[in-house]
C-alpha positions in Angstrom: -123.9 78.1 130.1 -122.7 77.8 126.4 -123.8 79.1 123.1 -123.2 78.2 119.4 -122.4 81.3 117.4 -121.9 81.7 113.6 -118.9 83.8 112.7 -116.9 84.9 109.6 -116.8 82.3 106.9 -120.1 80.8 108.0 -118.3 78.6 110.6 -120.0 77.7 113.9 -118.1 77.9 117.2 -119.0 76.8 120.8 -118.6 79.8 123.1 -118.5 79.5 126.9 -117.7 82.4 129.4 -113.9 82.5 130.0 -113.1 80.3 127.0 -110.7 81.4 124.2 -111.6 80.6 120.6 -109.7 81.1 117.3 -111.8 82.3 114.4 -111.1 83.5 110.9 -109.7 87.1 110.8 -112.0 89.8 112.1 -111.3 93.5 111.3 -111.2 94.5 115.0 -108.3 95.9 117.0 -106.7 94.1 120.0 -108.4 94.7 123.3 -111.6 95.8 121.5 -114.8 94.4 122.8 -117.3 93.0 120.2 -120.8 91.8 120.3 -121.8 88.6 118.4 -125.5 88.6 117.5 -125.7 85.5 115.3 -126.4 83.1 118.2 -127.9 79.8 116.9 -128.3 77.9 120.2 -128.0 78.6 123.9 -127.7 75.8 126.5 -127.9 76.3 130.2 -127.9 73.1 132.3 -131.1 71.2 131.5 -132.7 73.9 129.2 -131.7 74.5 125.6 -133.0 77.2 123.3 -132.7 76.5 119.6 -133.1 79.4 117.2 -135.0 79.4 114.0 -132.4 80.5 112.6 -131.2 82.5 115.6 -132.2 82.9 119.2 -134.1 86.1 119.6 -132.4 88.6 121.9 -129.3 86.4 122.6 -125.9 88.0 122.4 -122.3 87.0 123.1 -119.8 89.6 124.3 -116.2 88.8 123.5 -112.8 90.6 123.6 -110.2 90.4 120.9 -107.1 89.0 122.5 -104.7 88.7 119.5 -104.5 88.9 115.7 -102.1 86.2 114.4 -101.2 83.9 111.6 -101.2 80.1 111.7 -98.1 78.0 111.1 -97.1 77.7 107.4 -98.4 74.8 105.4 -96.8 73.6 102.2 -99.1 72.9 99.2 -97.1 70.6 96.8 -98.6 69.6 93.5 -97.0 66.8 91.5 -97.8 64.9 88.3 -96.2 61.6 87.6 -93.6 61.5 84.7 -94.4 65.0 83.3 -91.8 67.2 85.1 -94.7 69.1 86.8 -94.0 70.3 90.3 -95.5 73.3 92.1 -94.6 74.3 95.6 -96.6 77.0 97.4 -96.9 78.0 101.0 -99.9 79.4 102.9 -100.4 81.0 106.3 -104.0 81.7 107.4 -104.9 84.8 109.4 -106.8 84.3 112.7 -108.3 86.3 115.5 -108.2 85.0 119.0 -111.4 85.9 121.1 -112.0 85.6 124.8 -115.7 85.1 125.6 -116.8 87.4 128.4 -120.5 87.1 128.7 -123.6 85.3 127.2 -126.9 87.0 127.6 -130.4 85.8 126.5 
């Protein structure tokens, strides 16, 4: 069984029981259990339920495993022959979720 859920930032993620997914930062503490209600699709073997826009009564229960930051990326801007150089770094915040249960 799997589900497609919409989370922070409007991004969609595939959730399966026991799977671990990294999503944009959520304001929850580590080891806290959360319920995701924005389920767009639920698939179970041969049957698939597609929501319009969400599947009625479907929820995904997940546990927050960690709050962390991604590796640093370097954003370097350069313009030819104008002595223009800008170097900036960025580290994105993420939340790691372990999917516990999908209910329809």
